N, C-alpha and C positions, 0 to 999 in steps of 0.2 A: 576508269570509265569503260563499261562493257563495249565490246565490238559492235553489238547491234545498235547501241545508242550513237556511236560515232559514225557508223556506216551510213552513207547517203545513197538511197536507191533512186537513181535518176534516169529518166528517159531522154534527157537533153544533154548529158555530159559529153557524148561523143562530139557534138557540134560546138560545145562551149568550153573554152579553156580558161583557167583562172588568171592567166596573164594576157594582157592586151597590149601589143606593141603599137606605139604611136610614131616612132621614128627608128630606122635602122639603116645606118650608112652602108652596111654590107650589101644592101639591095640596090644601091645607087648605081645607075648606068652612065650618068653624066656627072659633070663637075658638081660638087656640093655647094660651091658658091658662098661659103661662110666668109665672115669679115675678119681680116687680120689687121692688127694695129700694134706697132708700126709695120710698114711694109717689109722691113728687113727681118721680121721675125718668122712666124709660122708660114709654111709654104705647102700648098696642096699638090700632091703627086699621086700618080697611079702606082699601085703595088700589087702584091700577091699575098693571099693568106696561106695557111699551112696546107690547104687543099688545092693550091695553085689557081684559085679563083681570083679574077681581077677585082681589086677593091680600091676605093678612093681613101687616101690617108692624108694626114697633116703631119709635118715633121719640122723640127727646129733643132739647131745645133750651133749656137753662138757661144760655146763654152770659153772661147779665148777672148771674148769681149766683156768688159766689166759692166756692172749695173744693168743687167738685162731685166726687162719688164714687158714681155710679149703677150698680147692678148689675142684670143681666138673666140669669136662669137658665132653661134649657130644662127640659122634662120629661125623665124618665129615658130614655136611649137604649140599647137592647140592641145590643151589639157584634156579635152573631151569629157569634162565633168569630174575627172579624178581629183580627189583631195590630197592624195599623196602620190608622188612620182618617184620612180626608180631609174637610175642611170647605170648601165653596164658599160665599162670602159675596158678595151683591150689595147695594150700599149707595150712598147719596148723602151727601155732606158739603158744607155751606156753607163757602165761603171766608171766613175770619174778616175779611179785608180788605173783603168786600162787605157787612158788617153795620155800619151807622152807629154810631159812639160805643161800639163793643164794647171791653170791657176786655182787658188783656193776658193774662188767664187763659183766653181763648178757645182751643180746641184744634181740630185737624183730623184727629185720630187717635183710635183706641180700642184696647182690649186684648182679646185672646182667651185664655181659660183653659179648662181641663177639670178635672173631678174624677171619679176612677175609684171605683166602688163595686159591691158585689155585689147591692144591693137599693135600692128606692126609699127616699128619706130625707125626713124632715120639714123643709121649708124655710120654714115660716111664721114661726117665731120668729127673733129677732135673733141668737141664739147662733150659728147656722150661718154667718151672714154675717160675724160678728166673728172667728170662728176662722180664716177665710180658708184653707180646706184645698185651694186650687186650685194647679194647675201651669200656669205661663204658657206659652202656645204662641208668641205673638208680639204685637208692636204692629202694628196694621193701619193703613196709610195709603193715601190715594187715590193712584193712579199714573197713568201716561199712557194705559193701556188702558181707556178709558171710552167710553160711548155717550151721545149727546145725546138726552134724552127730555123731552118737554113734560109737566110735572106741573102741572095746574091753571093753565096759562098761563105757567108758569115753565120755562125750559129748564134741565134739570139734567143733571149728569154722573153716569152710573151706572157705578160701578166694580165689577169682579169680581176677587176675590182668593181664592186657594186655599192652604190650609195643611194640614199633616199632623202627626200625633203618634203615638207608640208607644214601646216595646211595651206592649200592653194585656194584662192577665191576669185581671181581674175580669169579672163578668157584663156590666157596662155602664158608662155614664158620663153626666155632665152637661156641657153646654157653658155657659160664663158669658161675658158681654160686659160690659166695664167702660167706662163713659163718664166722663171727667173734665173736661168742659167743652166738648164739641162740639155743633154743631147738625147733626144727622144723622138719616137714616132707614135702618133695616136692612130692605131690601126682601125678601130671601129668604135662607134658609139651607138648603143641601143637604149631607147627611152621607152619605158612601159609602166603600166599600172596593174594592180591586182583587183580581182573581183571574184565574188562567189557566183557560180553558174546557177541557172534555173534548175530547180529540183522538185521532185514529188516525193514527199515523205509523210508517213502517217495519214495517207489519203488527202493530203493538202498540197497545193501548188504554191511554190515560193518563187518570186521573180528574181532575175539576175540582179545582184546587188553590189554596188561599189564598196570597196573597203574604206575604212575611216581615215581621218587625217593623221593619226599616229599608228605606228606599227602594233601598238597594244590596244587599239580601238576595237570595240565591239559594236556593230551596226545591226539594229533590229530590222528584220524583214517580216512583214505580216503575211500569213498564209490564207489561201482561199480553198475551200473544200472542192475536191474534184467532182465532176458530174455524178449524180445519183448517190451522193454522200451527204452527211450532215455533221455539224459540230457536236462534239461530246464534251470537250474541255476547252474553255476559252480563257484568254485570247490565244489564238494559234500563231506562233511565231518561232523563228530561228534566229540565231545570232551569227553574223558574218565576221570572222576574225581578220586580223591584219594580213594573214597569209593567203586569204581567199578560200578559207575552209569554213564550212558550216559547223556549228556546234550548239549545244544546249537547246534541244528541241523542247518546246513548251506547248501544251494543248494538242489536240488531235481531232481528226474526223473519222467517221466510221460509215460503212455502207448503210443506206436506208433499208427499211423493211422491204423485202421482195427482191433485194439485190445481194450479191455475194462478192467477196474480193477475188480478183483474178490477177495473179502474178504480183500482188502487193501494191499495184499502182492503179488498178481499174476496178470499178464496181459494175458488174454485169448482172442483168436480169437472170433470176433463177430459172433453170429449164425444168419444166414440169415433166415428170416421167409418166 
């Protein structure tokens, strides 16, 4: 595909980013206040990231206790109209082999779930946890892409994993993290969605557009001719792909008689000499 077809000439892109964050624990200055069940599992603690910034983290390390099933539930997260949500998790996990006399029940993974709902729900009672209304996103394991960070004199491997889920239709959702026998710290959780920014292309204005429910979705955006221009080919549209990028322009506008293009985005009146 030619570069001029893929290139998007935009007067808005400086102000609009393709990723919109809806929650980021790294910016929290007070307790996160997530719900842990049972109380002997996940614990919220203050820590430091690799830049020595204070962060709120959750940790659990009941590796010597059998049959672990520790749940951690976020507060309600408004999806803000997004159909597909992305979750970036930064975490450390102790190698079971590095823990002396550890039983075979020690784990090096945890599970990520979500629960979609229209409103805030009561999570204090045990009934909510026993009913297990969650949809599993994935089992999260440490991989090769980690950074070495010194935590209190111990060199730890910080892993970053991103997962996504959809389609979403209710007002928001909760995330749940299930530990079943690991020694780990959940350093940060960032929740975001992707969108295509407002653009002007082929003398048409296209609005900011949410990506679709699947990573492979293409969402049609209708264009409107800029002032002093008129349609040449119709319909005027662009497709927003799952990564928040515009593609496949169809139709165009051109400057009306008596006007000429200026910088590819504006139709100005011709100056008579």
